C-alpha positions as CSV (number, residue, x, y, z in Angstrom):
1,X,60.9,59.3,73.5
2,X,61.3,63.1,74.4
3,X,63.9,66.0,73.6
4,X,67.3,65.6,74.8
5,X,67.4,62.5,76.2
6,X,66.4,58.7,75.1
7,X,63.8,56.9,78.5
8,X,63.2,53.9,79.6
9,X,60.9,51.6,81.5
10,X,61.7,50.7,85.2
11,X,60.5,48.0,86.3
12,X,61.6,48.0,90.5
13,X,60.2,51.9,90.0
14,X,57.0,51.6,87.9
15,X,58.2,55.1,85.9
16,X,60.0,56.1,82.8
17,X,63.3,57.0,84.3
18,X,66.6,58.1,81.8
19,X,68.4,55.8,79.8
20,X,72.2,56.6,81.3
21,X,73.8,54.4,79.6
22,X,72.5,54.1,76.0
23,X,72.5,58.3,76.2
24,X,76.5,57.7,77.3
25,X,76.7,55.5,74.1
26,X,75.0,57.8,71.9
27,X,77.0,61.2,72.5
28,X,74.9,63.9,70.1
29,X,72.8,61.1,68.7
30,X,70.4,61.5,72.4
31,X,68.7,64.0,71.0
32,X,67.9,63.1,67.2
33,X,64.6,64.1,65.9
34,X,64.4,60.5,65.0
35,X,65.0,56.7,65.1
36,X,64.6,54.5,62.4
37,X,65.0,50.8,62.5
38,X,67.6,49.7,59.5
39,X,67.6,46.1,60.0
40,X,67.7,43.7,63.7
41,X,70.6,45.1,65.0
42,X,71.3,48.4,63.2
43,X,69.2,51.9,64.0
44,X,69.1,55.1,62.0
45,X,69.2,58.0,64.2
46,X,68.7,61.2,62.3
47,X,69.2,64.9,63.3
48,X,68.3,68.7,61.3
49,X,72.2,68.5,59.3
50,X,72.9,64.4,60.5
51,X,72.5,61.5,60.2
52,X,74.2,58.3,62.3
53,X,74.6,54.5,61.8
54,X,74.2,52.0,65.1
55,X,74.9,48.3,65.3
56,X,73.5,46.9,68.7
57,X,75.4,44.8,70.1
58,X,76.3,43.1,73.3
59,X,73.0,44.9,75.2
60,X,74.7,48.5,73.7
61,X,75.5,51.1,70.7
62,X,78.4,50.7,68.1
63,X,78.5,53.8,66.0
64,X,78.9,52.0,61.8
65,X,78.6,55.6,60.7
66,X,77.8,59.4,60.6
67,X,77.3,61.6,57.9
68,X,77.0,65.7,57.7
69,X,74.8,67.1,55.6
70,X,77.4,70.6,55.3
71,X,76.1,71.0,51.1
72,X,73.2,73.8,50.8
73,X,72.9,71.9,47.8
74,X,72.7,67.9,49.2
75,X,70.4,68.7,52.7
76,X,67.6,66.5,54.7
77,X,64.7,68.1,54.2
78,X,63.9,70.2,57.1
79,X,61.5,69.0,59.6
80,X,60.4,66.2,57.5
81,X,63.9,64.7,57.7
82,X,63.5,60.5,57.0
83,X,65.7,57.0,55.9
84,X,63.7,54.3,53.9
85,X,65.2,50.9,54.3
86,X,65.0,49.3,51.1
87,X,66.3,45.7,52.1
88,X,68.9,45.0,54.9
89,X,72.1,46.3,53.4
90,X,70.4,49.2,51.9
91,X,68.6,52.6,52.5
92,X,67.8,55.7,50.3
93,X,68.3,58.9,52.4
94,X,65.7,61.9,51.4
95,X,67.3,65.0,50.1
96,X,65.6,68.6,49.2
97,X,66.6,67.8,46.0
98,X,66.4,64.0,45.7
99,X,67.6,61.2,47.6
100,X,70.7,59.0,47.4
101,X,71.3,55.4,48.6
102,X,73.5,53.7,50.9
103,X,74.8,50.7,50.6
104,X,75.7,49.3,53.8
105,X,78.0,47.1,53.2
106,X,80.0,49.6,51.3
107,X,79.8,52.1,54.6
108,X,81.1,49.1,57.2
109,X,84.3,48.2,53.6
110,X,85.3,51.7,54.1
111,X,85.9,51.2,58.0
112,X,89.5,49.0,56.6
113,X,92.0,52.6,56.8
114,X,94.1,53.3,54.1
115,X,97.7,54.6,53.6
116,X,98.3,58.4,54.8
117,X,101.2,59.9,54.8
118,X,103.2,63.7,55.0
119,X,103.7,65.1,52.2
120,X,105.9,68.0,52.1
121,X,106.9,70.1,55.8
122,X,107.0,74.6,55.3
123,X,108.8,76.7,57.5
124,X,109.1,80.4,57.6
125,X,112.0,82.1,59.3
126,X,111.3,85.4,60.8
127,X,112.9,87.3,58.1
128,X,110.4,85.7,55.6
129,X,112.3,83.0,54.7
130,X,110.2,79.9,53.4
131,X,111.9,76.5,53.3
132,X,110.3,74.0,51.6
133,X,111.5,70.3,53.1
134,X,109.8,67.8,50.8
135,X,109.2,64.3,52.8
136,X,110.7,61.6,51.3
137,X,110.3,57.3,51.5
138,X,109.4,56.9,55.2
139,X,111.2,59.8,56.4
140,X,109.5,60.3,60.2
141,X,112.0,63.2,61.9
142,X,112.5,66.2,61.0
143,X,114.9,69.1,63.0
144,X,113.6,72.6,62.7
145,X,115.5,75.7,64.1
146,X,113.7,77.4,66.7
147,X,114.3,80.9,63.8
148,X,112.3,79.0,62.0
149,X,109.7,78.1,64.1
150,X,106.5,78.6,61.9
151,X,105.7,74.6,60.6
152,X,103.4,74.0,58.2
153,X,102.7,70.4,57.5
154,X,100.6,69.0,54.5
155,X,99.6,65.1,54.4
156,X,98.3,63.4,51.4
157,X,96.3,59.4,50.6
158,X,96.1,57.2,48.2
159,X,92.0,56.7,48.9
160,X,90.7,56.3,45.9
161,X,90.3,59.8,43.3
162,X,87.1,61.7,42.9
163,X,86.1,61.3,47.1
164,X,86.6,63.7,49.8
165,X,88.0,63.2,53.1
166,X,88.6,65.1,56.1
167,X,91.4,65.8,57.8
168,X,91.5,65.9,62.0
169,X,95.5,66.9,63.1
170,X,96.5,66.2,67.1
171,X,99.7,67.1,68.2
172,X,101.8,65.5,70.8
173,X,103.5,67.8,73.0
174,X,101.7,71.2,72.9
175,X,97.5,70.4,73.1
176,X,97.0,67.1,72.5
177,X,93.7,67.7,70.9
178,X,92.3,66.4,67.8
179,X,91.0,68.8,65.4
180,X,87.3,69.1,64.0
181,X,87.6,67.1,60.6
182,X,87.5,69.6,57.9
183,X,88.5,68.6,54.2
184,X,91.7,70.7,54.3
185,X,94.9,68.8,54.4
186,X,97.0,71.3,55.5
187,X,98.4,72.8,58.8
188,X,100.1,75.6,60.9
189,X,101.7,75.7,64.0
190,X,102.9,79.3,64.9
191,X,105.6,80.3,67.4
192,X,106.2,77.3,68.8
193,X,108.0,76.6,71.4
194,X,111.3,73.9,71.7
195,X,110.9,71.1,72.0
196,X,110.2,67.2,70.6
197,X,106.7,67.1,68.8
198,X,104.6,63.9,67.6
199,X,101.8,65.2,64.7
200,X,99.0,63.0,64.6
201,X,96.8,63.1,61.4
202,X,93.3,61.0,60.9
203,X,91.7,60.4,57.0
204,X,87.9,60.5,57.1
205,X,85.7,59.3,54.4
206,X,81.8,60.8,53.7
207,X,80.4,58.8,56.8
208,X,82.6,59.8,59.1
209,X,85.0,56.3,59.3
210,X,88.7,56.4,59.9
211,X,90.6,55.9,56.2
212,X,93.8,57.0,57.3
213,X,96.4,57.4,59.9
214,X,100.0,58.9,59.8
215,X,102.3,60.8,62.4
216,X,105.4,62.8,62.3
217,X,108.0,63.3,64.8
218,X,109.7,66.7,64.8
219,X,112.0,68.9,66.7
220,X,112.3,72.2,67.6
221,X,115.2,73.2,68.2
222,X,116.5,75.3,71.2
223,X,118.4,78.8,71.2
224,X,121.6,78.1,72.3
225,X,121.2,80.3,75.4
226,X,118.4,77.6,76.3
227,X,120.3,74.8,75.3
228,X,120.9,73.0,79.2
229,X,124.5,73.1,79.1
230,X,124.6,76.6,78.8
231,X,121.8,77.0,81.0
232,X,123.7,74.9,83.5
233,X,126.3,77.4,83.1
234,X,124.5,81.0,83.0
235,X,123.1,78.9,86.9
236,X,126.7,78.3,87.6
237,X,127.9,82.0,86.6
238,X,125.3,83.6,88.6
239,X,125.7,81.0,91.1
240,X,129.1,82.2,91.6
241,X,128.4,85.9,90.7
242,X,125.8,85.1,94.2
243,X,128.2,83.6,96.4
244,X,130.9,86.4,94.9
245,X,128.5,89.2,96.0
246,X,127.5,87.5,99.0
247,X,131.0,86.7,100.6
248,X,131.8,90.7,99.4
249,X,129.3,91.9,101.2
250,X,129.5,90.0,104.4
251,X,133.3,90.7,103.7
252,X,132.3,94.6,103.6
253,X,129.9,94.3,106.4
254,X,132.2,92.5,108.3
255,X,134.9,95.2,107.6
256,X,131.7,97.7,108.2
257,X,131.3,95.7,111.6
258,X,134.5,96.3,112.7
259,X,134.7,99.4,112.1
260,X,131.5,100.4,113.8
261,X,133.0,98.0,116.7
262,X,136.7,100.1,116.7
263,X,134.8,103.2,116.7
264,X,132.8,102.0,119.7
265,X,135.5,100.7,121.2
266,X,137.3,104.0,120.9
267,X,134.9,106.4,122.3
268,X,134.7,104.0,124.6
269,X,138.2,103.5,125.7
270,X,138.0,107.3,125.4
271,X,135.1,108.2,127.7
272,X,136.6,106.0,129.9
273,X,139.9,107.7,130.1
274,X,138.1,110.8,130.7
275,X,136.4,109.2,133.9
276,X,139.6,107.7,134.7
277,X,141.3,111.2,134.7
278,X,138.2,113.5,135.9
279,X,138.3,110.4,138.7
280,X,141.6,111.0,139.4
281,X,141.3,115.2,138.9
282,X,138.7,114.8,141.5
283,X,140.4,112.5,143.8
284,X,143.6,114.6,143.3
285,X,141.4,117.7,144.2
286,X,139.8,115.5,147.0
287,X,143.3,114.7,148.1
288,X,144.4,117.7,147.8
289,X,141.0,119.3,149.9
290,X,142.6,117.4,152.3
291,X,145.5,117.9,152.3
292,X,144.4,122.0,152.3
293,X,142.2,120.9,155.4
294,X,144.7,118.9,157.0
295,X,147.4,121.9,156.5
296,X,144.5,124.3,157.4
297,X,144.6,121.9,160.9
298,X,148.2,121.4,161.7
299,X,149.1,125.5,160.8
300,X,146.6,125.6,163.4
301,X,147.7,123.2,165.7
302,X,151.5,124.9,164.7
303,X,150.1,128.2,165.8
304,X,148.4,128.0,168.5
305,X,151.4,126.0,170.1
306,X,153.9,128.5,169.1
307,X,151.3,131.6,170.3
308,X,151.5,128.9,173.6
309,X,155.4,128.3,174.0
310,X,155.2,132.6,173.9
311,X,153.3,133.4,175.8
312,X,154.1,131.4,178.5
313,X,157.7,132.2,177.8
314,X,156.6,135.9,177.8
315,X,154.9,135.1,181.4
316,X,158.0,133.6,183.0
317,X,160.1,136.5,181.8
318,X,158.0,138.3,183.1
319,X,158.3,136.7,186.0
320,X,161.7,137.0,186.3
321,X,162.0,140.2,185.8
322,X,159.5,141.2,188.9
323,X,162.0,138.0,191.1
324,X,164.8,140.2,190.4
325,X,163.3,143.2,190.9
326,X,161.9,141.8,193.7
327,X,165.2,141.2,195.5
328,X,166.8,145.1,195.0
329,X,164.1,145.5,196.9
330,X,164.4,143.0,199.3
331,X,167.8,142.8,199.8
332,X,168.7,140.2,202.3
333,X,165.0,139.7,203.2
334,X,165.2,137.8,200.0
335,X,167.5,134.5,200.7
336,X,169.9,134.4,198.2
337,X,168.9,130.4,198.0
338,X,165.3,130.6,197.5
339,X,166.0,133.6,194.9
340,X,168.2,131.2,192.7
341,X,166.4,128.2,193.2
342,X,163.3,130.2,191.3
343,X,165.8,132.1,188.5
344,X,166.7,128.3,187.9
345,X,163.1,126.8,187.9
346,X,162.3,129.9,185.6
347,X,165.4,129.5,182.8
348,X,165.2,125.7,182.9
349,X,161.7,126.1,181.9
350,X,162.0,128.6,179.2
351,X,164.6,126.6,177.7
352,X,163.1,123.0,177.9
353,X,162.8,120.8,174.7
354,X,159.5,119.6,175.7
355,X,158.1,122.5,173.8
356,X,160.5,122.5,170.8
357,X,159.9,119.0,170.3
358,X,156.1,119.9,170.4
359,X,156.6,122.7,167.6
360,X,158.8,120.6,165.6
361,X,156.1,118.2,165.6
362,X,153.6,120.0,164.1
363,X,155.9,121.6,162.3
364,X,157.3,119.1,160.4
365,X,153.6,118.0,159.7
366,X,152.2,121.5,158.2
367,X,156.3,121.7,156.5
368,X,157.3,118.3,154.7
369,X,161.0,117.7,155.5
370,X,161.7,121.1,155.9
371,X,164.5,120.9,158.3
372,X,165.9,117.6,156.4
373,X,166.0,119.7,153.4
374,X,167.5,122.2,154.5
375,X,170.2,121.0,156.7
376,X,171.4,119.0,153.3
377,X,171.5,122.1,151.5
378,X,173.4,123.9,154.3
379,X,175.8,121.3,155.7
380,X,177.1,124.5,158.8
381,X,173.6,125.2,159.8
382,X,173.2,124.7,164.1
383,X,170.0,123.6,166.2
384,X,170.0,127.1,166.8
385,X,169.7,128.2,163.3
386,X,167.1,125.7,162.6
387,X,164.4,127.4,165.4
388,X,165.5,130.4,164.0
389,X,164.9,129.1,160.2
390,X,161.6,127.6,162.0
391,X,160.2,130.7,163.0
392,X,160.9,132.8,160.0
393,X,159.1,130.2,157.8
394,X,155.8,131.1,160.1
395,X,156.5,134.9,159.3
396,X,157.2,135.7,163.1
397,X,158.1,139.4,164.2
398,X,161.3,140.2,166.1
399,X,159.2,141.0,169.2
400,X,157.9,137.5,168.8
401,X,160.6,134.6,167.9
402,X,162.7,136.3,171.3
403,X,160.1,134.4,173.4
404,X,160.8,132.0,172.0
405,X,164.5,131.7,171.8
406,X,164.5,133.1,175.6
407,X,166.6,136.2,174.1
408,X,166.6,139.6,173.4
409,X,165.5,141.2,169.8
410,X,168.6,142.9,170.0
411,X,169.6,139.0,170.2
412,X,167.4,137.9,166.9
413,X,168.5,140.8,165.2
414,X,172.1,139.6,165.7
415,X,170.9,136.2,165.1
416,X,169.4,136.8,161.9
417,X,172.6,138.7,160.3
418,X,174.3,135.5,161.1
419,X,172.0,133.3,159.2
420,X,171.8,135.4,156.3
421,X,175.2,134.7,155.7
422,X,175.5,130.2,157.1
423,X,172.4,131.1,154.0
424,X,174.9,133.3,151.1
425,X,172.2,135.6,150.6
426,X,172.5,138.4,148.6
427,X,172.1,141.7,150.6
428,X,169.1,142.2,148.4
429,X,167.9,138.6,149.5
430,X,165.1,139.2,152.0
431,X,165.8,136.1,154.4
432,X,161.7,136.0,156.4
433,X,160.5,135.1,151.9
434,X,163.6,132.9,150.9
435,X,162.8,130.5,153.3
436,X,158.8,131.1,153.4
437,X,159.1,129.6,149.7
438,X,162.5,127.1,150.7
């Protein structure tokens, strides 16, 4: 045997290999210092402070017992540990201060479990108040308030007096691990969370065999605010609050969005209105500019037509005066019929309506509805008065008007006086300014 594990011979490989199956069955005893055969089917495995008895059955080892020498007064001889089989059922263990006799039939007999029960349960509140609860009869369940979640359990066994037992505990619902066997028959738990638990306990004799077992179910009552219905209610309330908050936030966001959209819409409408007004203003300005240009053009046309008419009438009047002088000089040598014919032609051309029609056309374009408004305001006014009013509105002088009316400047002054009376003007009123403003 080599330290740490047990080896075996492999016929197929013709070599020494690790005996995995046997090492797994032995556990810590695979590192035994010595292996001593008790009888045909039993073997002792010896460690410095522990011994174990194994039976060989069906090609594998089964542990019958183990014993740990933890008492300094009763320990194995260091480096000379030894067990001496006397018979198939009796063995002597060599100790530092003597020997021990082991009867194998008694070891095997201890494998039958003896009764084990819970004696007392104690739980302590946070205010240090201690509640001791004796376990009566076959009571197997207890409900403990959450404030008393520091709990101690005490067990007792009907094992024969004078025999020392070891106890191991396992709390299902917490860690599910068995504690190391110890002499104490009491175990404590602190700050246990709420829930259901099942405490299991096993009692071992000096040889490591189970001589008793038991279990006890208990519940740590949860705090009221950790109960299911409270949690459900709380979750429901939180859900309602969250729902209402979300709705409120959504409504606030929607209102904010609507206000923003409304503000943007108003600003857009304002911009559009400003643009519209600006456009209209530009259009009005453009239209006015066009009207001014058109009016200026028409006024130029009117002025040109008027000046042309004045010039023509002046020429015709000069021509008429010249004919009259020629007649006075030539007398009978200028036949009367030719003289009168020329005079009629000149007077006909001077009084022709063609010039007036042209003038009236341009004047109405430059001064919209002047004649109709004047006739409507003053029904007694004559066509000749209208012509004079038009010339005065153009701010022409008496000298310039006389050729247009084919009269003398004196006749124009007389006509102006009569026109003032028809227009019912006061003496201080200026006729030309009145007509220009009309």
